[in-house]
N, C-alpha and C positions, 0 to 999 in steps of 0.2 A: 504493500500500500504506500502510495506516494503522498506526502504532505507538502504543500507550498503555502507560504505565509506572506500576507501583506498586512503588517501590523503597525499600529501607531508607535512612535518612538518610545513612549513611556513604557510599553510592554516589552519592547526589545531590550530595554535597559534593566528590566526587572529580573531578579534572581527567582527562577521558577521553583516552586515546591512541588515535587512529583507526588501525586496522589493516586496511587494504583488502586483499582477497584478490587475489593476482596471477593473471592469466589462466592461467598455466601450472600453478597449484596443482592437483595431481591428486587425484582421489577414490580412496579405498581402502576395502575392506570394514571396517566398524566392528563389526558383530555378524552372526553367521550360525548357522543350525542345520544339522546334518548331514543331516536329512531331516524329513519331516512327523511330528510327535510323535503317539504313540498317545493317544487313539483317533480322531484326525482323519483325514479323507481330502479330497483335492482334488475339487472339483466342476468337472469338466472343461468342461462346456458352460454354466456360469453366467457371464453377461456382467457386467463391472464397468463402470459408467457413470463416465467420467472427470470428469464435472461434479457427481458426488454430493458434497455437503458432507462435510467430514472435519476433525476436530479433532486436532491433533498437539501433543504436549508435548515440549519439549526441556529437559533439566535440566543445568545447569552443574555441573562438578565442584567439590566443596567441598574446598579444599586444607587446611583446618584441622579436618577431621572427626575425625581421630584424637585430637587434643588436646581437642576439644570433648567427645567421648564420655568421655574421662577426667574432664573437669570434671563431666559428668552423674553419673558413678559417685561422685565425691567428694560431690556434693550429696545423693546418695542413700544414703551410708554413714553409719550413726549415729555411728560412732567418729571421723569426720572433722570438723574444725572448720567446714567449709562446709555441714554437713548442714542440710537444710531451707531453704537460701538459694536458692530457685528463681528462675529467670530470667523476665523479661518477654519478650513477643514481640519488642520492639525490641532487647533485649540478645541474643537468639538470632540475629536477623537480622544484627546488626553483627558478631557473632563469626564467622558463617559466610559473610559476603559474599565472593563470588569476586573476583578481581582485575578491575579495570575493562577490561583488555585482553580478557578473556573475553567480556564483554558486547559490546564494540565489534566484535570479530571475528565473532561469531555474528550480530549485528544487521546487519552489512554483507553477510554471506553471504545472509541472508534478503532484504535489499533487492535484491540482484543477481538473485534468482530471482522477485521479485514474487509471493510466495506468498499474499497476502491480508492480512487484519487480524491484527496481532500484539499480544498483551498481555504485558507483562513483570511478573511477580509475584515479587519477591525474586530467587531464582536460577532461575526457570522462564520459558521462552518458551512462550506458548500461542498456537498458530496456528489461526485459523478459515479453512480453505482448502478445496480440493477434492482428490479422489483423484488426478486428473491432475497437478495442481501439486505435490502431495507426492511422487508417483512421480518427477517430474523432479528435485525437490530432493534426494531420497535415492538417485537412480539405481537404482531398483528397480521391481518390479512387484507390486502387490497382487492376490491371487486370493481366490476364495471357497472356504472349507473348511467341512466338516460334521463335527460330533461324532457318531460312529456310535452312541454310547450315549444321547445326549439329543436328537439331531436339531438341535441349535443350529448356526446358520450364523454364520461370522465372516469378516471381511476381514483377512487377515494376509499377511506376506511371510516368506520363509525367510532373507533376508539384505538388508542395505542398506549403502550407502556414504556416507562423509563426506569432505570435503577433508582431506588429511593434516594440514594446519596446524591444523585444529580438533580433532583427536583428543585433544590434551592438555586441552582446555577442556570437552569434553562428557562427561557421565556416562551419560546414557540418553536414548533417543528412543522415544516410545511414543504409540500402539500400533504395534508392528512385529512382533517375533518371539515375543511372549508369547501363546500360544494358550489357556492355561487360563483358566477362568471360576470364580471362587470358588464353592465348594459349601457347602451348609448342613451343619454337623456335627450331624446328627440321625440317629440309627440307625434308629428305628422309630416308627411311629404305631400304637398297639395298639388294636384294636377289642374292648373288653370289653363284655359285656352291661350295659345301663344299670342294671339292678337291682343288679348286683355293685358298680358304682361308687358307687351311692347308699348301699348298705350300708356300704361302706368309709368313705365321707364321714361318715355318721352316727356310726360308731365313733370316728373322729378327733375330731369336734366334741364328742363325749361324753367325751373324754379317754382313750380306750382306744388309746393311741399304739403300744404295742409290737407288737400283732398287726396292726392296720390299716396302720401305716406300713411294716411289712415287705413289704406287698403293693403299696401305692400311696403317693404322696407329695403332700402339700399344704403350704401355708405353715405350718400348725400343727405338722406333723411336723418341718419344718426348724427352727422356733423352739425346739422341745423338744430335738431332737437336738443342735443347735449352740449351746445355752446362750444363747438370746436372750430367754428368758421374762422375766427381771427387769431388762431394759434399757429405760430411758425414752428414747425416740428424740429427740435434739435437733433443733430447727428452726433452720436457719441459712440466710440468703439467700446466703451465700458458699459454700455447698456444693451442687453440682449433679451429677447422674448422667445419663449418656447411653448409649443403645444404638445400635449400628450396624445399619443395614438396607440390604441389597443384594438383588439378584435379584428385584426387583419384589415384595417381601414387604411387606405393609402391616399394621401393628398396628391392631386394630379397637376403637374406643371402646365400642361396645355390648357386645362380649364382655368387655372389662375390667370394665364395670359389673356384668355377670352374675357374674363371678368374685369381685369385691369383696363383692357382696351375699351370696354363698354362703359365702365364707371369711373375709372381713374386714369385717363389717358396720359397724364403727366408721369405716371408710374409704369407705363408700358415697358416691358423688358426686365423689370425688377423680378426677383425670384426668391425662393426660400431654400434653405439647406436642410438636409435630412441626416439624422443620426440613427443608427441601427443598434438596438439593444436586445440581447437574448435571442438572437436569430430573427429579429425583425427584418422586414423587407421594404423595398421602395418600388413596388411594381407600378409601372406606368403603361396604361392602355386605355384608349378612349373609344374603341369600337362599340357600337350600340349593343351588340350581342354578348359582350364580355360579362361574366358573373362577378367581376371585381367589385368589392365594396369601396365606395368612395364618398358617399353622401355626407357622412359626418365629418370626415377629414377635409373635404372641400369646403363645407360650411365654415368650419373652424379657421382654415387657412385664409379663405377669401376675406373674412371679416376681421382677421388679425391685421390685415393691411389697412385698417383704420389707423394703425400706429406707424404706417410707412413714413420715413425710411428706416425705422428701427429694424435691425437684422433679426429675422424670424427663422426659427428652426422647428422642424417637425420631428419629434422623437418617436420613432416607430418601435414599439416594444413587442417582441416576438410572442406569437401564439403557439399553437401546437407544433411539435416537431413533424417534419414532412413524412416520416416513415409511419406515422400513427394514424393516417387517414383523417377521419373527422373526430378522433378521440383526443380530448385534453388529458395530457399525462402529467406534466410537471410544471405547467405554467402558472406562476403566481404573479400576475403582471404588476401589481402595485409594488411588491417587494423588489422585483427586477428593476423597475423604473426608478424607484426612490434610491435604492442602493447604488445604482449607476450614477445618479446625480450627486449623491453624497460622497462617492469615491473620487469624483472629479475635482481637481484642484481649483478650477475656475467654475463659476456657476452662472446661471441665468438670473436676471433680476426679477423677472415676472414669468409665471407659468400658469397656463390655463388647462383645466381638466374638465371634459364634458361627459364623463362616465361615472357610474355609481351602481350600488346595490341597495336593496332593502337592508336596513340595519339588522333585522332579525335573521337574515340569511347568512350573515358573517359571524363566525365565532368571536366571542368577546375578546379573547386573547389576540386574535389576528387583527381585529379593529384597533385594539390598544397599541399593538406593535406598529401598525401602519401610521397611526396618529403620532406616535413618538417619533417616527421618521420625519413626518411633516414638521414637527417642532424643531428637528435638527436643521431642516432647510430654513426655517424661520430664523434660527440663530445666525445663519450665514447671510441674512439680509434678503431673502427671497420672498416675494409676494406671491402666494399661491391662491388662485381663484378657482372655485369648483361649482359646477352647475348644481342647483338644489334639487333637481329631479322633476319628473313630469307626471306625478301622481297626486298632486295636491298634498294634503296631510296624510294620505295613504289610501288610495282607492282600493287597495287590497287589504283592508283592515283585518287584523289578526284577532282571533278569538282565544285569548290566553286562558280564560276560564269559561265554563258554560255561561252563556248569556252575558259575557263581559268582553265587549269589543275594545280594541286599542288601535289608535293610529299607528302607521308603520313609518318610522323615520328613515331617512336615506343616509347612506354612508358612501364616500367620506365627507359629505356635506355637513354631517353632525360632528365631525372632529373639531375641537375648539382651536386648532392651530391652522385652519384654512379659512378663507373668506368665501362664504356661500352666496351664490347669486340666483335670485328668483327672476320671474319674467312678468312683463307688462305688454299691453297692446294699445293701439290707437295713439295719436300724437297730440291732438288738440287738447285733450285731457286724458293722460294715461290712466289705464285701468288694470287692476290685477287680473292676470290670466287664471282661469279656474285650474289649469294643470300645474301652475307654479308650486313647486315643492316647498314644504315648510312644516315646522313643528318643533318637537322637543325630543332630545336624545334619551333613549333608555340605557345607553352605555356610559355616556360622559356627563359628569355633573356640570351644572352651570358655572362657567368661569367667572371670576370676580369682576372682570371688565364689563360683564353683562348685568350684574346684580341690580343696579339702580334702574336701568332701562326696562328690563324684563319684569322686575317686580312691579313696576308701575303699570305695565301692560296687563299683568295677571289680575291686578286689582279691579280692572274693568271688564275682564274677559267673561264670556257667558258661562256661568257656573254649571249649567246643565251638562257640559261636555268635559269638565275637568278630570273626570275619571278615565277619559280616553287617552290621556297623555301624562307624561312625567313632568309635573310642574317644576321640579328641581333640576331638570336636564338642560344641557346646552341647547339654546334656542337658535333657530335658523329660519330663513336666510338672513344675511346681514344687510344686503343691498339688492337692487334689481336693475334690469335693463330690458329693452325691447326684446321680444321673443317670438313674434308671430309673422309668418309670411315674408321671409327673407329671400331676395333674389339670389339664387345660387346657380353657377354653371356646373352641369354634370354631363360628361360626354359631349361637350360642345353646345348644349342647349340649356336654356334657363328653366329652372323649376323653382317652386316655393317651398321653403322648409321652415318648421316651427319647433320651438322647444327651449328649455333652459340651456341646451347645447348652443343656441344662438346667443343668448344673453351673456353667458360666461365669457366667451372670447371678446365680445364687445366691451364688457367691463374691464377685462384684463388688458385689452389694447389701450384703454385710457389710463390705466395704472402704469403701463409701460411708458406711455408718454410723460406722465408725471415723474417717474423714476429717472428718465433720461434728462428731463428738465432740471431736476435737482442735482444730478451728477455733473451736468455741464456747468452748473453754478458753484461747484466745489462742495456740495453737500452730500450726505449719505442718502441712498435710496430709501424708500419708505419701509421696505422689509415687510414683516408681518403687520398687516393693516389693522386688525380688529381693535387693539387698545386705542389707536388713534380714531377709528371710526366711532367708537362708543364714547369718545370725549368730544373734541372739537370737530373732528372730521365729518360727523353727521350733518353739519351745517352746510356742507357742499352738495347736499342731495335734496331733490324735490319730493316732498312727502306724497305718497299715493293713498288716497282715502276712498277710492271706489273699487268695486269688484270683490270677489271672494274666491278663496281656494276651495277645491272640491274636498269633501270629506268621505266618510263611509257611505257607500251607496245604499246600505241597508237602513241608514238612519237619516230621516229628513231633518234638514237644518244643520247638519254637522259640517265641519270645515271651518277654516279661519277667515274672517272678513278683513279687508283692508280698513284700517282705522287711523285716526290722527296719531302721529308719532310712529314708533317702531311697531311692526306687527309681523306675525309668522307666516306671511305670504309674500310681502314685498320688502321686508326689513325696513331700512330707513328711507327707501324709495330709490329714485333714479338720479344719475349724476348730472351735475352742472359743472362741466370741466373747468371753466375759468375760475369758478368759485372754489373748487377743490384745489386748484393750483395756488390760489391766494392763501388758503388756509394751510396747505402743506408748506408753503414758503415761510409762513409766520412761525412754524415750529422752531426755526433757528433764529 
């Protein structure tokens, strides 16, 4: 078995204490599910080849995470003396380095089992092994399961075991019991007659925004609505913008060129770069009959050019290995994506993510680990914006107890270290979209930066529905932007797309512009936005007081309405860019 290590300097300089496992050290269940989660079923007759390659990740517990996250909040709070003093990759790694005994104990356990090649990256052990060896290591059995809604196949287990002596050292092992696969937060793809789209496009380009933008949205609509018209975009080599790509979605260069020629002719010829992670691809094909997925990626990329000329990158994070047909074997996209970013010495100042799961479909330990990784990005001065979901407060309300319905929060929108973006529509007076995701986390407690705002909201919230959600949970979304009927080029033709997948890159593009503006003037980028948003930053947003998010379809009147002030359907509302710029500049 070969070990290779990429360790922070503090670990390399440490004298290791070799902790060999005793033969009598018993294994005990570390994580388990009570049953197969909906909508998955066991494929009884599907054979699992024990020699099939399998990648396993083991994450060591960070004993300093609580104090680290307080440091992140300090760095991100404008009134704190540490504001803007972001950390480097090396500083983050040193702060969170687990005790050397953790490394030695886990490493010896792996040696004893001869699992294959092992790479150590900071506090992660990454195993290149086989199904059979991993099953012996974890004293478990992997089976094939099918998602009855999508047909997706996956290899997972319902429980696994670890030596009792290792339980204090290990935080998560993946993939094991996490069945969910991130879904695109896109509500609809609207098929409008081409002549109607062209008419709307002509009206917008001729400056007739009010009527045309009430029906469909282009970059010009957004610039007019969100007060970007008079802003001269700074060019800074130190300001970069990235979009997350999962689910084998590929942004198309040709479609971007068509989009720019139609809506931003001054940017014709501009392009994006692509980074490939974990076997991600950059497949380019625009023929009508190709089955290639591109709708989400094209939407994200084309509206990211609201921030032009900020350099924009599409990070394509790999899906299933090619030899496994349509079966998901070892892909944990958030872990692959985030560890790639954190291992990079340089980082992006702004990141947009338009994917998510229902919180209940993600094991609590996995959600916590991913959220901890987001907090590490925050420490490095990265603004992460995530779509809030397209199911309102939870159109698939779960019945936790007989006759006891609960809203279903979205993840990672519910993580307290990301900025969650909801959706609105119409422009003369913006309205909350019924599909705009929002609510209260069942996994993450309400962070202190939300206490005053959310407590005030709860005092006036309809008491009839307070049993449907966790009043002490992290509340979301934080802000909103337009999310209905965006002009998008796909395979050379314009279609209309809707969803918080549209609102997230729009809001992220404006944050990227703010970051570039601050950097050009010698200031630190905004980094983690929420402590600023919940203090002075909220004054840079237009409050949305009309509309309502959908609730449980079984319960009339459920769902969250837009109200004065913050609410769990539009957050603080939609951006006024020049006002945001003024407030951000006043921090210093």
